[in-house]
N, C-alpha and C positions, 0 to 999 in steps of 0.2 A: 568187335570187328574180326573178320576172318582173314588170316594171313594169305597173301598172294603166293601161289605155288611157283617154284622156280621154273617149272616147265612153261607156265604162262608167260613169265618174264622173258624167257629165252626166245619165245615166238614174237616178241615185240621188237620194233625197230629201235635203233640207237637214239633217234630224236625223241621217240615216245618215252624211252627210259630216262633220258636226261630231263625231260619235262616232269616226269613222275618224281624224280629225285628232287627237283626244285620245289615241287609241291609238298613233298614229305618233309623237307628241311624247314619250310615255312610253318607247317603244322606242328612240328616238334618245338619250334621256337615259341609259337603261341601257347602250346601246352605247358612249357616251362614257365612262361610268364604267368599263366593262370595259376600254376601251382604256387608260385611265389605270393600271389594275391590271395590264395586260399579258395579259389573258385573252381579248381579242377576236381570234378566228381569222380572220374575213373582214374585211379592212381596207376593202373597198368598201361595207360595210354602212351606214356612216354616210352616205356619198354617196347610196346608194339611198334611205335614209329622208328625206334633205333634199330630194331630187327628188320623192318621193312627196308630201311635205308641200306643196311648191310646186304640184304638180298639183291637190291638193285645194283649196288656197287660191285658185287661179286659177278653178276651177269655182265655188266659193262666191262669189267676187267677180262672176263672170258672172251669177249668180243674184241679185245685189244684196244679199248678206248682209254686214253690217259686223261685223267681229270686233275 
């Protein structure tokens, strides 16, 4: 997967960012569950999701949104 650029995230609306955050949190939860079951093929997927979540949270904080 290719990481989302911060510039692209800054162009998104707050509603879009919060929706993306919700999706990413669900994806990381599922990836962690699959890892425990031994079904996760890409071991770097969890790291990717964590960094994407951090990018989205950073942009939301820059926009002054409290979560």
